[in-house]
N, C-alpha and C positions, 0 to 999 in steps of 0.2 A: 488457481483456487484462491477464494477470498481468505483474508487473514484478519481475524478479530477474536477477542476473548470476552466480548460483551455477554454477560450471563443474564441480562434483563430479558423479559419477555412481555412486550406490550403490543399484541397483534392488532392489525387493522381488520377486525373481524367483520365489519360491515363491507369491506371490499371483498372479502372471501365470499360472503353470502351473495353479494351482488354478482360476482363472477359466476357462481353456480346457477343463479336464477336466469342467466342468459342462455343456459344450456337446455335444449329441448328434452333431454333425458333426465333432468333433475326433478326430484320431488322428495319431500321429507320422508325418511324411513319411519315405519310404524312404531308406535309406543303401545305395547300390548301388556296384558295382565296374565301372569303365570301363577300357578299354585305352588307355594313353598311348603316347608314343614308345617304340620298341624293345619293344613288347609289355608294358611295365610296368603294374602295377595302379595305378589312381587311385581313391581313395574319393570318392564324390560324394553330397552331400545334395541330393536332388531335391525342390525346392520348387514344381515346376510344377503341382501339383494341390492346393496348400495350401488347405484349407477351401473348395474350389470356386471360389476367386478367381484361381488361377493364378500366385500369387507370394507370396513371404515376407511382403509387406506386409499380407497378411490377418491377421497376428499383431499388427501395430502400432496402426493407427488404430482398429479396432474395440475393442481393449482400452482404448485411451485414451478413446474415447467413453464406454465404460461407467464408467471411473473419474471422468471429469469430471461426468457426470450424477449419479453418487453423491455427489460432493463438493458439487455445487450443491443437490441435494435435502436433504442433511444441513444445509447452511447455512440453508435455508429452514425445515425442519421439526424439525431436531435428531435425525432418524432416518435410518438407512441405507436406500438404495434396493435392498432385497432383491428377488428374483424375485417373492415374494408381493406386495410393496408395489407393484410395477409394474402389477399387475392392478387396482389401485384407480382409480376415476375421477379423483381429484385428481392422482395421480402421472401418469396417462396424459395429462391435460391439460397438466401441467407439462412433460413430455417433448416433447409435440407442439409446444410454443411455443419450443423450443430449435432453433437453426439453427447448424450447423457449417460453417465457411468455410475453404477452403484453396487454395493453388496446387499444381499437380501436373504432373509430366511423364508421368503415366499411372497407375502402380499405387498411389501414395499416395492419389490422389483416389478410386479405386475402393474402397480400404479405408475412407476416411472415409464415402463414400456408403453402402457396405454396412453399416458400423457404425451410422450414423444410421438407416437404414431398419429394421434389426433391432430397434433400441430404440424406434422410433416417432417419431424426430426428423427434422429437415430437413437438407439438405445443399446447399451452393452451391460449385461447383468452378470455379476459374479455370485456364484452359488457354492456353498460348502457341500462336502460329500454327504452330509446328513440330510440335505434337502431332497425330498422325493423327486424322482424323474417326472412325475405328473406335473410338478410346478415348472420344471424346465420346458416341458412340452407346451404348457399354457403360455409361457413367455415367448417361445418360438412362434406359436400361433399368432401372437400379437405383433410379430415382426422383430423381436429383440434378438441380438446375438448373445448366447449364453456361454459363459466361461466357468468351468469348475475350478475353484481356487483354494483348495485346502480342506483340512479335516473338519474344521469348526468355523462358526460364523466370524469370529475375530480374525481368522486367517484371510477371510474374504474381504473384510474391511481394509486390512493392510494392502491386499492385492489391488482392490479397486482404487484406493487412494494413490498408489504408485502408478497404476495404469492411467488414470486421468491426468496426473502430473506429467508423465512421460509423453502421452499423446497430445497434450494441450486441450483435452476435452473437459466436460463439465461434470464434476463430482456432485451428485445429488444424494446425500446420505439422509437417513431419518434420525441419526444420532448426532450429537455434538461432542467435540473434544477441543482441547487448547489449540487455538489457531483456526478453528472451523466451527462457526456457529450460525452465520447468516442464513444460508439456504435451508438448513433444517428448521429454522424458526418459521420460514414460509410454509414448509410442510405442516408444522404444528398449527399455523394460522388457518390452514384449510380444515383441520380437525375442529376448529372452533364452531363450525357449522352445526355440529352435533349438539352441544349445549345450548346454542341459540334456538334450535328447533325445539329442544326440551323446554327451555324457558317460556317460549310462546305457548306451548301446550299446557304447561302448569299455570300460567297466568290466565288462560282461558277457562281451565277447570277449577282453579282455586285450590287444588289438592297437590301439595308439594311433598316430595320425599323427605324423610328424616335421615336416611343413610344412603350414600352412593358408593357402590363397590366398583373400583376401576382397576382392571388388569393392566400390567405393565411389563414390557420388555426393556427397552432403553428408557422408556418413560414418556415418550412424546404425547400419546393420547391422554394418559393420566394427567400430565401437567397442563395440557391445553384445556381439558375439562375442568380441572381444579381452579385454574386461573379464571375461567369465565364464570364458574359458579360463585367464586368469592367476589368477582367484580360486579355482577348485576342480577343475581337471583334474589328475589324478594324475601325468601325464607331460606336460611342457611342450614344445610344438612351436615352431618358428620361425613367425612370423606375417608374411605379405606382403600389404600393401594395394595393390590394383590399381585404377588410374584411366585414363581415356582421356588420351593425351598432350596433347590440346587442352583438357582440363578437369582438370588435376592440382592442384586447390586444396589438398588435404591435404598433398601432397608439398611444394608451394610454401610452405605454412604451416610445415612441419617445417624446411625450409631457412632460412626467414626468422626462426623463433623467435617468430612471432606469426601470428594468423589473416590469411591473404593469399589473394588471387584467383589462380585458375589461368586464364590468358588463352589464347584460341584461338578458332577458328571453330566452328560448330555440329558436333557429333559424331553419327555414326551410332549410337553407343551412348547413345541418347536418355535412358534412365533414369539414366545416370551423367553426363550432360552438365550438371554443376553447377559454376559458376565460383566460387561462394562456399562455404566450408566451414561446417558446423555447429560453432560454437565449443565446445560440449560434447563433440562427437565428437572434434574435434581434440585437446582437452585430455586426453581419455581415451586416445586412441591414443598420445600423447606419453609417458604413464606406463607403457604396456604393452610398450614395446620392440619396435616393429614396424619393418620396412623397407618401402620403397615400390618399386613397379614401374609402368610405364606401357605402354599398348598403342597402336599406330597404328590407324587406321581399317581398314586391310587385315587386320591381325592380329586385330581383333575379329570381322570377317566370317569369317575362316578358323576361328577358335575355334568360332563357332556352327555352321559347316558340319560340323566334326569331331564336335562333340557330337551334332548331329542324326543324323549317320551312325552314331553309336553307340547311337541309339535314343531319345534324349530331345529332343523338339522344344523349341527355345529361341531366343534372340536374341543378337546381340552383347553386349548388357548382361548377359543371363543367364549367358553362357559366359565372361565376362571373366576370372574366376579361372583357368579352364582355359586361356585364352589366354596368361596370364602363365606358367603352368606349362610349356606346350610351348615357350616361348621360353628356358627354362633351359639352361644349358650342358650339353652332352652328357655331361660327367663326372658330373653329378648323377644321370643315369639309370643310370649304371654302378655307382652305390653301392647295394649289396644292402640297406642299412638304410633307404633312401629310401622313405618312405610318405606321399605327398601326399594332401591332402583339399581338395576344392573344393565350392563351393555353386552349384548350378544354380538361379539365383534367380527365373526367370520363364519362362513359356511365351509364344509369340507371341500377339498379340491375335486 
């Protein structure tokens, strides 16, 4: 496992976009308009059909898998693992011997398993008891080996880390912690495709959002989005990071001035139910000038119901940004200049 404590995030987003453009199944996900409170328009980036996996995480782990395999092949041979090279018997044998290990609350594991299968590698995914068996079945259908590793997500992270170390396999987490940051940055680099697609759409229309609501678990998507928005969007919106109130680890870290836990019981917003922040995501959000919002369990359910009623099947996790939006003060909706953007990040299993 790589060892580094570099908290910087300076992604090669052009490389990520170029990688996905080589894939025949890639196309930008739709930017649609939903009706919010008082009939106001809400821009929504619909990630529920991304690359056939049903969530934004289809951009993260598969891209990181490709980068890691290329890095390791180059270290072994001095050559890049080009599409042509992957057709050779030596490269295929090398890839088949690689196993990617991760803990997952659902979608990250599917991304790792899908990326490994597409490349010809193996995947072993650790799930907590709280993850529905439907997610385990989806992972098995993709060819992954599923291991149940504890009562909660944090138990799985510890189990996956030990598993990868003991077996000499590749840990591909979507969170970062002291001593482990490089590979998750590549996952976040893949997520940068989303704000780049949005930037192109807004440059073409000339209509930029004034507020962007970003749901967060460990914070990878929110941080990647925030970094790219601050980097190269022509008009700068207010950024609101949204967490379950029982797992608000990023807000807790912001208030404490250091990476801190967000304590609470299990959340129905399962993909956001992360008690420990990614230290790289937290550091990135701190320099991007975001504010924080939290949702109760009931507010998460209400948000999903409203988004589904508007025509997009999703979950409380997928609709969390919309949930924070509809909790805004009524005065916000009366402002004629208010143009919110949300990300509908996943469809139901």
